[in-house]
C-alpha positions as CSV (number, residue, x, y, z in Angstrom):
1,M,-27.2,-44.7,-34.2
2,E,-29.7,-46.3,-31.9
3,L,-28.6,-44.2,-28.9
4,R,-29.1,-41.0,-31.0
5,N,-32.6,-42.1,-32.0
6,L,-33.4,-42.9,-28.4
7,I,-32.2,-39.5,-27.2
8,Q,-34.2,-37.7,-30.0
9,K,-37.3,-39.6,-29.0
10,H,-37.0,-38.8,-25.3
11,T,-35.4,-35.3,-25.4
12,L,-37.7,-33.9,-22.7
13,L,-37.1,-36.9,-20.4
14,C,-33.3,-36.6,-20.9
15,L,-33.4,-32.9,-20.1
16,A,-35.5,-33.5,-17.0
17,G,-33.1,-36.3,-15.9
18,G,-30.1,-34.0,-16.4
19,F,-31.8,-31.2,-14.5
20,A,-32.6,-33.6,-11.6
21,I,-29.0,-34.9,-11.5
22,G,-27.8,-31.3,-11.5
23,I,-30.0,-30.4,-8.6
24,C,-29.0,-33.5,-6.6
25,T,-25.3,-32.8,-7.3
26,F,-25.7,-29.1,-6.2
27,G,-27.6,-30.1,-3.1
28,A,-24.9,-32.7,-2.1
29,L,-22.1,-30.2,-2.7
30,S,-23.8,-27.5,-0.7
31,A,-24.4,-30.0,2.2
32,M,-20.7,-31.0,2.0
33,M,-19.6,-27.3,2.1
34,S,-21.7,-26.6,5.1
35,V,-20.7,-29.7,7.1
36,S,-17.0,-29.3,6.3
37,G,-16.8,-25.9,8.0
38,S,-18.5,-27.1,11.2
39,P,-16.7,-27.5,14.6
40,A,-17.8,-31.2,14.6
41,F,-16.1,-31.8,11.3
42,C,-12.9,-29.8,12.1
43,G,-12.7,-31.4,15.6
44,S,-12.9,-34.9,14.1
45,C,-9.2,-34.7,13.3
46,H,-6.8,-35.7,16.0
47,S,-4.8,-32.5,15.9
48,M,-7.9,-30.2,16.1
49,K,-9.6,-31.9,19.1
50,H,-8.5,-29.4,21.7
51,E,-9.3,-26.4,19.4
52,A,-12.8,-27.8,18.9
53,W,-13.2,-28.4,22.6
54,T,-12.1,-25.0,23.7
55,F,-14.2,-23.4,21.0
56,A,-17.3,-25.3,22.2
57,D,-16.9,-23.6,25.6
58,S,-16.6,-20.0,24.1
59,A,-18.9,-17.1,23.6
60,H,-18.7,-17.7,19.8
61,S,-19.6,-21.4,20.0
62,Q,-22.8,-20.9,17.9
63,L,-20.6,-20.1,14.9
64,E,-18.9,-22.4,12.4
65,C,-15.1,-22.6,12.1
66,A,-15.3,-21.2,8.5
67,D,-17.1,-18.1,9.8
68,C,-13.9,-16.9,11.4
69,H,-11.1,-18.8,9.6
70,L,-12.0,-18.3,6.0
71,P,-12.2,-15.0,4.0
72,H,-15.7,-13.8,3.0
73,Q,-14.9,-11.1,0.4
74,N,-16.5,-13.2,-2.4
75,V,-17.5,-16.8,-3.1
76,A,-14.5,-17.5,-5.4
77,I,-11.9,-16.4,-2.8
78,Y,-13.8,-18.4,-0.1
79,L,-13.9,-21.6,-2.2
80,V,-10.2,-21.3,-3.2
81,E,-9.1,-20.7,0.4
82,K,-11.4,-23.4,1.7
83,G,-9.8,-25.9,-0.7
84,R,-6.3,-24.7,0.0
85,T,-6.6,-24.8,3.8
86,G,-8.4,-28.1,3.7
87,M,-5.6,-29.7,1.7
88,V,-2.9,-28.2,4.0
89,D,-4.8,-29.5,7.1
90,T,-5.2,-32.9,5.6
91,Y,-1.6,-33.1,4.5
92,H,-0.4,-32.3,8.1
93,E,-3.0,-34.5,9.7
94,V,-1.8,-37.5,7.6
95,L,1.9,-36.8,8.4
96,R,1.0,-36.2,12.1
97,D,3.4,-33.2,12.2
98,Y,1.1,-30.6,13.8
99,P,2.6,-29.2,17.0
100,A,0.9,-29.8,20.3
101,H,-0.3,-26.2,20.4
102,I,-1.3,-25.0,17.0
103,K,-0.5,-21.3,16.3
104,I,-2.3,-19.2,13.7
105,S,-0.3,-18.0,10.7
106,K,0.0,-14.3,9.8
107,D,-2.4,-14.8,6.9
108,G,-4.8,-16.6,9.2
109,W,-4.6,-13.8,11.8
110,D,-5.4,-11.3,9.1
111,T,-8.4,-13.3,8.0
112,V,-9.8,-13.8,11.5
113,N,-9.3,-10.1,12.3
114,A,-11.1,-9.1,9.1
115,N,-14.0,-11.4,10.1
116,C,-14.2,-9.9,13.5
117,V,-14.7,-6.5,11.9
118,R,-17.2,-8.0,9.4
119,C,-19.4,-9.5,12.1
120,H,-19.0,-6.8,14.7
121,E,-19.3,-3.8,12.3
122,P,-22.5,-2.5,13.8
123,T,-20.8,-2.0,17.2
124,M,-17.5,-0.7,15.8
125,D,-18.6,2.9,16.4
126,N,-18.2,2.2,20.2
127,V,-14.7,0.8,19.8
128,H,-11.6,3.0,20.2
129,A,-9.5,1.4,17.5
130,D,-8.1,2.9,14.3
131,L,-9.9,0.7,11.8
132,G,-8.5,0.8,8.3
133,K,-5.0,1.4,9.6
134,D,-2.2,-1.1,9.5
135,F,-2.6,-3.7,12.2
136,D,0.6,-2.6,13.9
137,S,-0.8,0.9,14.5
138,G,-4.0,0.0,16.3
139,G,-6.4,-1.7,13.9
140,D,-5.9,-5.2,15.2
141,C,-8.9,-6.7,17.1
142,L,-6.9,-9.8,18.0
143,K,-4.3,-7.8,19.8
144,C,-6.6,-7.6,22.8
145,H,-9.2,-10.3,22.0
146,S,-7.2,-13.2,20.7
147,R,-8.3,-15.5,23.5
148,I,-12.1,-15.1,23.0
149,A,-12.7,-18.2,20.9
150,H,-10.0,-20.7,22.1
151,G,-8.8,-19.5,25.5
152,T,-5.1,-19.0,26.5
153,N,-4.0,-22.6,26.0
154,H,-5.3,-26.0,24.9
155,L,-6.5,-26.9,28.4
156,E,-9.1,-24.2,28.8
157,G,-12.1,-22.9,26.9
158,G,-12.7,-19.5,25.4
159,I,-13.7,-16.5,27.5
160,K,-17.4,-16.1,28.2
161,V,-18.3,-12.5,27.4
162,E,-22.0,-11.9,28.0
């Protein structure tokens, strides 16, 4: 009963404290979301060191890993996929079962390709590709540009295109 009286006496203080805790929690989660998509964070894992190194030498090095490797249709899909891929990457990192040269999955390829189009949409009028078509029939950016961000192997950087 004493706690209830204390809360009733200090309702405004309790609301302000709850609001402050909520703001701090939201800020911390936002910071964690931002940091966990960065090349420095992704490259901190043993298996991603060469991917981070080659990316740092590419024309897209000012971007975050999440800019290309996560879907951006809406926040819910982004968060679900960020959680899923983070858990998968952590699982394989702990087991140390990543291959020496990591290859992107079909779903990952589709996501990266969609993000190419999303970022480069203003210049797509100058591209002679059939956008909106199935990837096998000409709408695949990565068919020609797959080495832009990470080079052709783990020993070289991405291609400088300026």
